[in-house]
PDB file with one MODEL, atoms N, CA, C and O in Angstrom:
MODEL        1
ATOM      1  N   MET A   1     126.665 112.307  71.443  1.00  0.00           N
ATOM      2  CA  MET A   1     126.466 113.604  72.407  1.00  0.00           C
ATOM      3  C   MET A   1     125.624 114.272  72.506  1.00  0.00           C
ATOM      4  O   MET A   1     124.685 114.540  73.255  1.00  0.00           O
ATOM      5  N   ASP A   2     126.280 114.672  71.195  1.00  0.00           N
ATOM      6  CA  ASP A   2     125.557 116.148  70.319  1.00  0.00           C
ATOM      7  C   ASP A   2     124.557 115.929  70.046  1.00  0.00           C
ATOM      8  O   ASP A   2     123.931 116.990  70.055  1.00  0.00           O
ATOM      9  N   ILE A   3     123.890 115.053  69.755  1.00  0.00           N
ATOM     10  CA  ILE A   3     122.106 114.596  69.366  1.00  0.00           C
ATOM     11  C   ILE A   3     121.597 114.717  70.814  1.00  0.00           C
ATOM     12  O   ILE A   3     120.893 115.718  70.944  1.00  0.00           O
ATOM     13  N   ASP A   4     121.668 114.369  71.358  1.00  0.00           N
ATOM     14  CA  ASP A   4     121.626 114.912  73.010  1.00  0.00           C
ATOM     15  C   ASP A   4     121.236 116.073  73.631  1.00  0.00           C
ATOM     16  O   ASP A   4     120.407 116.362  74.494  1.00  0.00           O
ATOM     17  N   LEU A   5     122.105 116.707  72.922  1.00  0.00           N
ATOM     18  CA  LEU A   5     122.832 117.902  73.287  1.00  0.00           C
ATOM     19  C   LEU A   5     120.783 119.364  72.809  1.00  0.00           C
ATOM     20  O   LEU A   5     120.156 120.287  73.328  1.00  0.00           O
ATOM     21  N   TYR A   6     120.762 118.392  71.430  1.00  0.00           N
ATOM     22  CA  TYR A   6     120.146 119.192  70.777  1.00  0.00           C
ATOM     23  C   TYR A   6     118.631 118.893  71.093  1.00  0.00           C
ATOM     24  O   TYR A   6     117.743 119.526  70.522  1.00  0.00           O
ATOM     25  N   TRP A   7     118.345 117.857  72.071  1.00  0.00           N
ATOM     26  CA  TRP A   7     117.090 117.189  71.900  1.00  0.00           C
ATOM     27  C   TRP A   7     116.810 117.864  73.262  1.00  0.00           C
ATOM     28  O   TRP A   7     115.640 118.208  73.427  1.00  0.00           O
ATOM     29  N   LYS A   8     117.696 118.119  74.289  1.00  0.00           N
ATOM     30  CA  LYS A   8     117.527 118.927  75.332  1.00  0.00           C
ATOM     31  C   LYS A   8     117.131 120.431  75.089  1.00  0.00           C
ATOM     32  O   LYS A   8     116.259 121.005  75.742  1.00  0.00           O
ATOM     33  N   ILE A   9     118.107 121.196  73.747  1.00  0.00           N
ATOM     34  CA  ILE A   9     118.200 122.297  73.572  1.00  0.00           C
ATOM     35  C   ILE A   9     116.474 122.927  72.642  1.00  0.00           C
ATOM     36  O   ILE A   9     115.898 124.009  72.752  1.00  0.00           O
ATOM     37  N   PHE A  10     116.144 121.790  71.858  1.00  0.00           N
ATOM     38  CA  PHE A  10     114.903 121.446  71.042  1.00  0.00           C
ATOM     39  C   PHE A  10     113.508 122.721  71.674  1.00  0.00           C
ATOM     40  O   PHE A  10     113.102 123.810  71.270  1.00  0.00           O
ATOM     41  N   PRO A  11     113.095 121.620  73.069  1.00  0.00           N
ATOM     42  CA  PRO A  11     111.980 122.079  73.507  1.00  0.00           C
ATOM     43  C   PRO A  11     112.140 123.445  73.676  1.00  0.00           C
ATOM     44  O   PRO A  11     111.371 124.263  73.169  1.00  0.00           O
ATOM     45  N   TYR A  12     113.268 123.789  74.483  1.00  0.00           N
ATOM     46  CA  TYR A  12     113.038 125.222  75.271  1.00  0.00           C
ATOM     47  C   TYR A  12     113.216 126.415  73.926  1.00  0.00           C
ATOM     48  O   TYR A  12     112.785 127.563  74.036  1.00  0.00           O
ATOM     49  N   ALA A  13     113.905 125.915  72.706  1.00  0.00           N
ATOM     50  CA  ALA A  13     113.753 127.115  71.697  1.00  0.00           C
ATOM     51  C   ALA A  13     112.433 126.978  71.025  1.00  0.00           C
ATOM     52  O   ALA A  13     111.844 128.041  70.831  1.00  0.00           O
ATOM     53  N   ALA A  14     111.843 125.876  70.627  1.00  0.00           N
ATOM     54  CA  ALA A  14     110.519 125.592  69.900  1.00  0.00           C
ATOM     55  C   ALA A  14     109.358 126.847  71.337  1.00  0.00           C
ATOM     56  O   ALA A  14     108.730 127.862  71.036  1.00  0.00           O
ATOM     57  N   VAL A  15     109.468 126.313  72.538  1.00  0.00           N
ATOM     58  CA  VAL A  15     109.062 127.072  73.177  1.00  0.00           C
ATOM     59  C   VAL A  15     109.019 128.999  72.817  1.00  0.00           C
ATOM     60  O   VAL A  15     108.178 129.766  72.350  1.00  0.00           O
ATOM     61  N   PHE A  16     110.608 129.148  73.415  1.00  0.00           N
ATOM     62  CA  PHE A  16     110.362 130.540  73.093  1.00  0.00           C
ATOM     63  C   PHE A  16     110.352 130.924  71.481  1.00  0.00           C
ATOM     64  O   PHE A  16     109.779 132.003  71.326  1.00  0.00           O
ATOM     65  N   LEU A  17     110.700 130.498  70.558  1.00  0.00           N
ATOM     66  CA  LEU A  17     109.894 130.795  69.660  1.00  0.00           C
ATOM     67  C   LEU A  17     108.224 130.729  68.862  1.00  0.00           C
ATOM     68  O   LEU A  17     107.664 131.099  67.830  1.00  0.00           O
ATOM     69  N   ALA A  18     107.914 129.926  70.254  1.00  0.00           N
ATOM     70  CA  ALA A  18     105.852 129.971  69.721  1.00  0.00           C
ATOM     71  C   ALA A  18     105.588 131.328  71.085  1.00  0.00           C
ATOM     72  O   ALA A  18     104.565 132.010  71.150  1.00  0.00           O
ATOM     73  N   ILE A  19     106.457 131.414  71.787  1.00  0.00           N
ATOM     74  CA  ILE A  19     106.166 132.914  72.547  1.00  0.00           C
ATOM     75  C   ILE A  19     106.529 134.074  71.678  1.00  0.00           C
ATOM     76  O   ILE A  19     105.788 135.057  71.648  1.00  0.00           O
ATOM     77  N   PHE A  20     107.249 134.038  71.212  1.00  0.00           N
ATOM     78  CA  PHE A  20     107.839 135.031  70.651  1.00  0.00           C
ATOM     79  C   PHE A  20     106.918 135.599  69.442  1.00  0.00           C
ATOM     80  O   PHE A  20     106.750 136.784  69.156  1.00  0.00           O
ATOM     81  N   VAL A  21     106.287 134.304  68.716  1.00  0.00           N
ATOM     82  CA  VAL A  21     105.453 134.601  67.494  1.00  0.00           C
ATOM     83  C   VAL A  21     103.801 134.898  68.100  1.00  0.00           C
ATOM     84  O   VAL A  21     102.987 135.421  67.340  1.00  0.00           O
ATOM     85  N   ILE A  22     103.548 134.650  69.015  1.00  0.00           N
ATOM     86  CA  ILE A  22     102.296 135.072  69.902  1.00  0.00           C
ATOM     87  C   ILE A  22     102.718 136.007  70.578  1.00  0.00           C
ATOM     88  O   ILE A  22     101.667 136.332  71.131  1.00  0.00           O
ATOM     89  N   ILE A  23     103.628 136.836  71.035  1.00  0.00           N
ATOM     90  CA  ILE A  23     103.675 138.463  71.363  1.00  0.00           C
ATOM     91  C   ILE A  23     103.646 139.364  70.044  1.00  0.00           C
ATOM     92  O   ILE A  23     102.884 140.331  70.045  1.00  0.00           O
ATOM     93  N   LYS A  24     104.587 139.053  68.698  1.00  0.00           N
ATOM     94  CA  LYS A  24     104.515 139.665  67.629  1.00  0.00           C
ATOM     95  C   LYS A  24     102.749 139.838  67.508  1.00  0.00           C
ATOM     96  O   LYS A  24     102.120 140.873  67.734  1.00  0.00           O
ATOM     97  N   LEU A  25     102.198 138.535  67.094  1.00  0.00           N
ATOM     98  CA  LEU A  25     100.923 138.143  66.797  1.00  0.00           C
ATOM     99  C   LEU A  25      99.648 139.372  67.756  1.00  0.00           C
ATOM    100  O   LEU A  25      98.586 139.857  67.367  1.00  0.00           O
ATOM    101  N   VAL A  26     100.246 139.484  68.822  1.00  0.00           N
ATOM    102  CA  VAL A  26      99.359 140.063  69.761  1.00  0.00           C
ATOM    103  C   VAL A  26      99.933 141.709  69.229  1.00  0.00           C
ATOM    104  O   VAL A  26      99.138 142.319  68.514  1.00  0.00           O
ATOM    105  N   SER A  27     100.816 142.170  69.450  1.00  0.00           N
ATOM    106  CA  SER A  27     101.395 143.468  68.993  1.00  0.00           C
ATOM    107  C   SER A  27     101.297 143.747  67.315  1.00  0.00           C
ATOM    108  O   SER A  27     102.052 144.555  66.774  1.00  0.00           O
ATOM    109  N   ILE A  28     100.313 143.007  66.591  1.00  0.00           N
ATOM    110  CA  ILE A  28     100.025 143.215  65.406  1.00  0.00           C
ATOM    111  C   ILE A  28      98.461 143.900  65.408  1.00  0.00           C
ATOM    112  O   ILE A  28      98.010 144.902  64.853  1.00  0.00           O
ATOM    113  N   ALA A  29      97.754 142.704  66.448  1.00  0.00           N
ATOM    114  CA  ALA A  29      95.883 142.868  66.785  1.00  0.00           C
ATOM    115  C   ALA A  29      96.036 144.187  67.240  1.00  0.00           C
ATOM    116  O   ALA A  29      95.284 145.099  66.899  1.00  0.00           O
ATOM    117  N   ILE A  30      97.116 144.329  68.102  1.00  0.00           N
ATOM    118  CA  ILE A  30      97.456 145.679  68.763  1.00  0.00           C
ATOM    119  C   ILE A  30      97.547 146.655  68.036  1.00  0.00           C
ATOM    120  O   ILE A  30      96.946 147.523  68.669  1.00  0.00           O
ATOM    121  N   GLY A  31      97.987 147.201  66.901  1.00  0.00           N
ATOM    122  CA  GLY A  31      98.290 147.893  66.072  1.00  0.00           C
ATOM    123  C   GLY A  31      97.192 148.290  65.435  1.00  0.00           C
ATOM    124  O   GLY A  31      96.947 149.459  65.136  1.00  0.00           O
ATOM    125  N   ASP A  32      96.372 147.163  65.168  1.00  0.00           N
ATOM    126  CA  ASP A  32      95.592 147.415  63.930  1.00  0.00           C
ATOM    127  C   ASP A  32      94.232 147.413  65.138  1.00  0.00           C
ATOM    128  O   ASP A  32      93.302 147.046  64.420  1.00  0.00           O
ATOM    129  N   ALA A  33      93.945 147.514  65.820  1.00  0.00           N
ATOM    130  CA  ALA A  33      92.835 147.742  66.492  1.00  0.00           C
ATOM    131  C   ALA A  33      93.133 149.231  66.596  1.00  0.00           C
ATOM    132  O   ALA A  33      92.291 149.884  65.979  1.00  0.00           O
ATOM    133  N   ILE A  34      94.535 150.339  67.474  1.00  0.00           N
ATOM    134  CA  ILE A  34      94.363 151.169  67.796  1.00  0.00           C
ATOM    135  C   ILE A  34      93.992 152.164  66.406  1.00  0.00           C
ATOM    136  O   ILE A  34      93.354 153.216  66.443  1.00  0.00           O
ATOM    137  N   ALA A  35      94.727 151.349  64.895  1.00  0.00           N
ATOM    138  CA  ALA A  35      94.890 152.325  63.903  1.00  0.00           C
ATOM    139  C   ALA A  35      93.305 152.555  63.446  1.00  0.00           C
ATOM    140  O   ALA A  35      92.843 153.489  62.792  1.00  0.00           O
ATOM    141  N   GLU A  36      92.510 151.204  64.098  1.00  0.00           N
ATOM    142  CA  GLU A  36      91.088 151.810  63.264  1.00  0.00           C
ATOM    143  C   GLU A  36      90.000 152.535  64.412  1.00  0.00           C
ATOM    144  O   GLU A  36      88.884 153.025  64.243  1.00  0.00           O
ATOM    145  N   ASN A  37      90.862 152.369  65.670  1.00  0.00           N
ATOM    146  CA  ASN A  37      90.238 153.319  66.491  1.00  0.00           C
ATOM    147  C   ASN A  37      90.645 154.895  66.414  1.00  0.00           C
ATOM    148  O   ASN A  37      90.263 155.884  67.040  1.00  0.00           O
ATOM    149  N   LYS A  38      91.363 154.739  65.621  1.00  0.00           N
ATOM    150  CA  LYS A  38      92.143 156.453  65.240  1.00  0.00           C
ATOM    151  C   LYS A  38      91.054 157.028  63.839  1.00  0.00           C
ATOM    152  O   LYS A  38      90.840 158.184  63.473  1.00  0.00           O
ATOM    153  N   ALA A  39      90.487 155.646  63.255  1.00  0.00           N
ATOM    154  CA  ALA A  39      90.158 156.270  61.476  1.00  0.00           C
ATOM    155  C   ALA A  39      88.622 156.506  61.977  1.00  0.00           C
ATOM    156  O   ALA A  39      87.815 157.248  61.416  1.00  0.00           O
ATOM    157  N   GLU A  40      88.369 155.690  63.200  1.00  0.00           N
ATOM    158  CA  GLU A  40      86.629 156.078  63.742  1.00  0.00           C
ATOM    159  C   GLU A  40      86.565 157.090  64.007  1.00  0.00           C
ATOM    160  O   GLU A  40      85.637 157.751  63.543  1.00  0.00           O
ATOM    161  N   GLU A  41      87.664 157.780  65.008  1.00  0.00           N
ATOM    162  CA  GLU A  41      87.877 159.333  65.470  1.00  0.00           C
ATOM    163  C   GLU A  41      87.773 160.173  64.412  1.00  0.00           C
ATOM    164  O   GLU A  41      87.248 161.284  64.487  1.00  0.00           O
ATOM    165  N   ARG A  42      88.102 159.846  63.724  1.00  0.00           N
ATOM    166  CA  ARG A  42      88.599 160.836  62.031  1.00  0.00           C
ATOM    167  C   ARG A  42      87.292 160.737  61.613  1.00  0.00           C
ATOM    168  O   ARG A  42      86.779 161.830  61.373  1.00  0.00           O
ATOM    169  N   GLU A  43      86.663 159.872  61.466  1.00  0.00           N
ATOM    170  CA  GLU A  43      85.650 159.466  60.896  1.00  0.00           C
ATOM    171  C   GLU A  43      84.114 160.125  62.015  1.00  0.00           C
ATOM    172  O   GLU A  43      83.027 160.504  61.576  1.00  0.00           O
ATOM    173  N   GLU A  44      84.377 160.089  62.898  1.00  0.00           N
ATOM    174  CA  GLU A  44      83.118 160.824  63.667  1.00  0.00           C
ATOM    175  C   GLU A  44      83.375 162.465  63.403  1.00  0.00           C
ATOM    176  O   GLU A  44      82.558 163.195  62.842  1.00  0.00           O
ATOM    177  N   LYS A  45      84.622 162.874  63.900  1.00  0.00           N
ATOM    178  CA  LYS A  45      84.985 164.254  63.643  1.00  0.00           C
ATOM    179  C   LYS A  45      84.567 164.407  62.150  1.00  0.00           C
ATOM    180  O   LYS A  45      83.628 165.202  62.169  1.00  0.00           O
ATOM    181  N   LEU A  46      84.741 164.138  61.243  1.00  0.00           N
ATOM    182  CA  LEU A  46      84.395 164.778  59.885  1.00  0.00           C
ATOM    183  C   LEU A  46      82.724 164.516  59.949  1.00  0.00           C
ATOM    184  O   LEU A  46      82.081 165.412  59.402  1.00  0.00           O
ATOM    185  N   LYS A  47      82.049 163.581  60.452  1.00  0.00           N
ATOM    186  CA  LYS A  47      80.691 164.346  60.856  1.00  0.00           C
ATOM    187  C   LYS A  47      79.644 165.058  61.067  1.00  0.00           C
ATOM    188  O   LYS A  47      78.556 165.352  60.571  1.00  0.00           O
ATOM    189  N   ARG A  48      80.658 165.344  62.428  1.00  0.00           N
ATOM    190  CA  ARG A  48      80.472 166.587  63.315  1.00  0.00           C
ATOM    191  C   ARG A  48      80.694 167.748  62.680  1.00  0.00           C
ATOM    192  O   ARG A  48      80.074 168.772  62.967  1.00  0.00           O
ATOM    193  N   TYR A  49      81.614 167.685  61.748  1.00  0.00           N
ATOM    194  CA  TYR A  49      82.109 168.724  61.260  1.00  0.00           C
ATOM    195  C   TYR A  49      81.035 169.191  59.956  1.00  0.00           C
ATOM    196  O   TYR A  49      80.796 170.357  59.642  1.00  0.00           O
ATOM    197  N   ARG A  50      80.559 168.157  59.406  1.00  0.00           N
ATOM    198  CA  ARG A  50      79.689 168.052  58.329  1.00  0.00           C
ATOM    199  C   ARG A  50      78.212 168.858  58.545  1.00  0.00           C
ATOM    200  O   ARG A  50      77.829 169.746  57.784  1.00  0.00           O
ATOM    201  N   ARG A  51      77.559 168.447  59.563  1.00  0.00           N
ATOM    202  CA  ARG A  51      76.567 168.403  60.511  1.00  0.00           C
ATOM    203  C   ARG A  51      76.610 169.718  60.669  1.00  0.00           C
ATOM    204  O   ARG A  51      75.621 170.404  60.411  1.00  0.00           O
ATOM    205  N   ARG A  52      77.895 170.310  61.167  1.00  0.00           N
ATOM    206  CA  ARG A  52      77.816 171.627  61.593  1.00  0.00           C
ATOM    207  C   ARG A  52      78.447 172.705  60.729  1.00  0.00           C
ATOM    208  O   ARG A  52      78.728 173.799  61.219  1.00  0.00           O
ATOM    209  N   LEU A  53      78.699 172.387  59.321  1.00  0.00           N
ATOM    210  CA  LEU A  53      78.767 173.103  58.009  1.00  0.00           C
ATOM    211  C   LEU A  53      78.198 174.008  58.019  1.00  0.00           C
ATOM    212  O   LEU A  53      78.838 175.059  58.009  1.00  0.00           O
ATOM    213  N   PRO A  54      76.449 174.073  58.048  1.00  0.00           N
ATOM    214  CA  PRO A  54      75.583 174.894  57.170  1.00  0.00           C
ATOM    215  C   PRO A  54      75.964 176.172  58.103  1.00  0.00           C
ATOM    216  O   PRO A  54      76.145 177.277  57.593  1.00  0.00           O
ATOM    217  N   GLU A  55      76.091 175.916  59.720  1.00  0.00           N
ATOM    218  CA  GLU A  55      75.586 176.916  60.729  1.00  0.00           C
ATOM    219  C   GLU A  55      77.226 177.262  60.541  1.00  0.00           C
ATOM    220  O   GLU A  55      77.166 178.277  61.236  1.00  0.00           O
ATOM    221  N   LEU A  56      78.604 177.211  60.154  1.00  0.00           N
ATOM    222  CA  LEU A  56      79.603 177.704  60.279  1.00  0.00           C
ATOM    223  C   LEU A  56      79.640 178.653  58.751  1.00  0.00           C
ATOM    224  O   LEU A  56      80.179 179.753  58.621  1.00  0.00           O
ATOM    225  N   LYS A  57      79.036 178.009  57.869  1.00  0.00           N
ATOM    226  CA  LYS A  57      78.600 179.018  56.394  1.00  0.00           C
ATOM    227  C   LYS A  57      77.794 180.252  56.728  1.00  0.00           C
ATOM    228  O   LYS A  57      77.862 181.263  56.030  1.00  0.00           O
ATOM    229  N   LYS A  58      76.895 180.143  57.990  1.00  0.00           N
ATOM    230  CA  LYS A  58      75.969 181.031  57.954  1.00  0.00           C
ATOM    231  C   LYS A  58      76.686 181.708  58.966  1.00  0.00           C
ATOM    232  O   LYS A  58      76.082 182.769  59.124  1.00  0.00           O
ATOM    233  N   ARG A  59      77.675 181.663  59.756  1.00  0.00           N
ATOM    234  CA  ARG A  59      78.523 182.303  61.182  1.00  0.00           C
ATOM    235  C   ARG A  59      79.501 183.041  59.820  1.00  0.00           C
ATOM    236  O   ARG A  59      79.431 184.207  59.434  1.00  0.00           O
ATOM    237  N   ASP A  60      79.968 182.461  59.538  1.00  0.00           N
ATOM    238  CA  ASP A  60      81.274 183.579  58.156  1.00  0.00           C
ATOM    239  C   ASP A  60      80.282 184.194  57.697  1.00  0.00           C
ATOM    240  O   ASP A  60      80.476 185.390  57.914  1.00  0.00           O
ATOM    241  N   GLU A  61      78.969 183.979  56.991  1.00  0.00           N
ATOM    242  CA  GLU A  61      78.433 185.320  55.787  1.00  0.00           C
ATOM    243  C   GLU A  61      77.974 186.230  56.673  1.00  0.00           C
ATOM    244  O   GLU A  61      77.973 187.368  56.204  1.00  0.00           O
ATOM    245  N   GLU A  62      77.437 186.111  58.198  1.00  0.00           N
ATOM    246  CA  GLU A  62      77.318 186.748  58.812  1.00  0.00           C
ATOM    247  C   GLU A  62      78.018 187.767  59.367  1.00  0.00           C
ATOM    248  O   GLU A  62      77.527 188.839  59.721  1.00  0.00           O
ATOM    249  N   THR A  63      79.362 187.394  59.464  1.00  0.00           N
ATOM    250  CA  THR A  63      80.453 188.041  59.989  1.00  0.00           C
ATOM    251  C   THR A  63      80.985 188.699  58.684  1.00  0.00           C
ATOM    252  O   THR A  63      81.410 189.854  58.703  1.00  0.00           O
ATOM    253  N   ALA A  64      80.954 187.940  57.537  1.00  0.00           N
ATOM    254  CA  ALA A  64      81.046 188.809  56.134  1.00  0.00           C
ATOM    255  C   ALA A  64      80.368 190.079  56.465  1.00  0.00           C
ATOM    256  O   ALA A  64      80.961 191.158  56.474  1.00  0.00           O
ATOM    257  N   ARG A  65      78.920 189.907  56.781  1.00  0.00           N
ATOM    258  CA  ARG A  65      78.345 191.317  56.014  1.00  0.00           C
ATOM    259  C   ARG A  65      78.681 192.208  56.980  1.00  0.00           C
ATOM    260  O   ARG A  65      79.158 193.314  56.723  1.00  0.00           O
ATOM    261  N   ARG A  66      78.400 191.678  58.415  1.00  0.00           N
ATOM    262  CA  ARG A  66      79.344 192.924  59.329  1.00  0.00           C
ATOM    263  C   ARG A  66      80.443 193.792  59.220  1.00  0.00           C
ATOM    264  O   ARG A  66      80.726 194.964  59.469  1.00  0.00           O
ATOM    265  N   ARG A  67      80.954 192.784  58.756  1.00  0.00           N
ATOM    266  CA  ARG A  67      82.336 193.826  58.239  1.00  0.00           C
ATOM    267  C   ARG A  67      81.973 194.277  57.773  1.00  0.00           C
ATOM    268  O   ARG A  67      81.818 195.421  58.202  1.00  0.00           O
ATOM    269  N   ALA A  68      81.398 193.969  56.363  1.00  0.00           N
ATOM    270  CA  ALA A  68      81.573 195.220  55.222  1.00  0.00           C
ATOM    271  C   ALA A  68      80.424 196.000  55.864  1.00  0.00           C
ATOM    272  O   ALA A  68      80.547 197.137  55.410  1.00  0.00           O
ATOM    273  N   GLU A  69      79.258 195.971  56.775  1.00  0.00           N
ATOM    274  CA  GLU A  69      78.535 197.428  57.236  1.00  0.00           C
ATOM    275  C   GLU A  69      79.707 198.006  57.959  1.00  0.00           C
ATOM    276  O   GLU A  69      80.101 199.095  57.543  1.00  0.00           O
ATOM    277  N   ALA A  70      80.230 197.552  58.806  1.00  0.00           N
ATOM    278  CA  ALA A  70      81.346 198.675  59.294  1.00  0.00           C
ATOM    279  C   ALA A  70      82.307 199.040  58.588  1.00  0.00           C
ATOM    280  O   ALA A  70      82.947 199.974  59.071  1.00  0.00           O
ATOM    281  N   ALA A  71      82.791 198.499  57.228  1.00  0.00           N
ATOM    282  CA  ALA A  71      83.667 199.392  56.893  1.00  0.00           C
ATOM    283  C   ALA A  71      83.160 200.645  55.997  1.00  0.00           C
ATOM    284  O   ALA A  71      83.720 201.732  55.861  1.00  0.00           O
ATOM    285  N   GLU A  72      81.424 199.996  55.179  1.00  0.00           N
ATOM    286  CA  GLU A  72      80.875 201.782  55.166  1.00  0.00           C
ATOM    287  C   GLU A  72      81.112 202.421  55.830  1.00  0.00           C
ATOM    288  O   GLU A  72      81.931 203.330  55.696  1.00  0.00           O
ATOM    289  N   LEU A  73      80.008 201.977  57.471  1.00  0.00           N
ATOM    290  CA  LEU A  73      80.033 202.996  58.514  1.00  0.00           C
ATOM    291  C   LEU A  73      81.175 203.964  58.328  1.00  0.00           C
ATOM    292  O   LEU A  73      81.109 205.192  58.390  1.00  0.00           O
ATOM    293  N   ARG A  74      82.503 203.020  58.027  1.00  0.00           N
ATOM    294  CA  ARG A  74      83.503 203.886  58.903  1.00  0.00           C
ATOM    295  C   ARG A  74      83.946 204.802  57.638  1.00  0.00           C
ATOM    296  O   ARG A  74      84.428 205.922  57.803  1.00  0.00           O
ATOM    297  N   GLN A  75      83.741 204.228  56.373  1.00  0.00           N
ATOM    298  CA  GLN A  75      83.610 205.333  55.107  1.00  0.00           C
ATOM    299  C   GLN A  75      82.731 206.471  55.061  1.00  0.00           C
ATOM    300  O   GLN A  75      83.185 207.590  54.821  1.00  0.00           O
ATOM    301  N   ARG A  76      81.517 206.273  55.270  1.00  0.00           N
ATOM    302  CA  ARG A  76      80.573 207.270  55.700  1.00  0.00           C
ATOM    303  C   ARG A  76      80.952 208.412  56.587  1.00  0.00           C
ATOM    304  O   ARG A  76      80.823 209.618  56.377  1.00  0.00           O
ATOM    305  N   LEU A  77      81.666 207.503  58.085  1.00  0.00           N
ATOM    306  CA  LEU A  77      82.499 208.592  58.700  1.00  0.00           C
ATOM    307  C   LEU A  77      83.224 209.466  58.283  1.00  0.00           C
ATOM    308  O   LEU A  77      83.057 210.676  58.431  1.00  0.00           O
ATOM    309  N   GLU A  78      84.313 208.791  57.584  1.00  0.00           N
ATOM    310  CA  GLU A  78      85.577 209.576  56.956  1.00  0.00           C
ATOM    311  C   GLU A  78      85.129 210.483  56.132  1.00  0.00           C
ATOM    312  O   GLU A  78      85.730 211.537  55.921  1.00  0.00           O
ATOM    313  N   ASP A  79      84.155 210.198  55.650  1.00  0.00           N
ATOM    314  CA  ASP A  79      83.126 211.205  54.357  1.00  0.00           C
ATOM    315  C   ASP A  79      82.721 212.311  55.113  1.00  0.00           C
ATOM    316  O   ASP A  79      83.133 213.433  54.820  1.00  0.00           O
ATOM    317  N   ALA A  80      81.930 212.115  56.093  1.00  0.00           N
ATOM    318  CA  ALA A  80      81.551 213.193  56.708  1.00  0.00           C
ATOM    319  C   ALA A  80      82.695 214.127  57.392  1.00  0.00           C
ATOM    320  O   ALA A  80      82.603 215.319  57.684  1.00  0.00           O
ATOM    321  N   ILE A  81      83.555 213.442  57.527  1.00  0.00           N
ATOM    322  CA  ILE A  81      84.984 214.177  58.623  1.00  0.00           C
ATOM    323  C   ILE A  81      85.302 215.316  57.621  1.00  0.00           C
ATOM    324  O   ILE A  81      85.316 216.547  57.634  1.00  0.00           O
ATOM    325  N   GLU A  82      85.560 214.276  56.712  1.00  0.00           N
ATOM    326  CA  GLU A  82      86.169 215.456  55.594  1.00  0.00           C
ATOM    327  C   GLU A  82      85.075 216.601  54.953  1.00  0.00           C
ATOM    328  O   GLU A  82      85.430 217.656  54.427  1.00  0.00           O
ATOM    329  N   ALA A  83      83.799 216.191  55.104  1.00  0.00           N
ATOM    330  CA  ALA A  83      83.519 217.395  54.850  1.00  0.00           C
ATOM    331  C   ALA A  83      83.135 218.497  55.847  1.00  0.00           C
ATOM    332  O   ALA A  83      83.261 219.665  55.480  1.00  0.00           O
ATOM    333  N   GLY A  84      82.627 218.194  57.210  1.00  0.00           N
ATOM    334  CA  GLY A  84      82.718 218.861  57.992  1.00  0.00           C
ATOM    335  C   GLY A  84      84.342 219.754  58.024  1.00  0.00           C
ATOM    336  O   GLY A  84      84.326 220.968  58.230  1.00  0.00           O
ATOM    337  N   ARG A  85      85.588 219.066  57.816  1.00  0.00           N
ATOM    338  CA  ARG A  85      86.752 220.052  57.481  1.00  0.00           C
ATOM    339  C   ARG A  85      86.834 221.350  56.229  1.00  0.00           C
ATOM    340  O   ARG A  85      87.518 222.363  56.081  1.00  0.00           O
ATOM    341  N   LYS A  86      85.685 220.645  55.437  1.00  0.00           N
ATOM    342  CA  LYS A  86      86.069 221.866  53.891  1.00  0.00           C
ATOM    343  C   LYS A  86      85.056 222.962  54.065  1.00  0.00           C
ATOM    344  O   LYS A  86      85.062 223.997  53.398  1.00  0.00           O
ATOM    345  N   MET A  87      83.749 222.520  55.476  1.00  0.00           N
ATOM    346  CA  MET A  87      83.577 223.830  55.368  1.00  0.00           C
ATOM    347  C   MET A  87      83.924 224.759  56.371  1.00  0.00           C
ATOM    348  O   MET A  87      83.732 225.961  56.192  1.00  0.00           O
TER     349      MET A  87
ENDMDL
END
């Protein structure tokens, strides 16, 4: 009687196990696809950044130059004010 019960349960267990394995494989494939997509997006962002890098450097140099000019003008103005006070 026990053997008959095993033969009745075995097909259901086999189907359950097969479905479980298929679900696991699909979830792994989806995870890999998501990781690959994220890697491609990161690579694309890096390419865009590298293309813009010369422009960003030029902009930073221009900003530094303007700040230096502003500091020089501020110093000259302070010196002129100080010279005016001494007169």
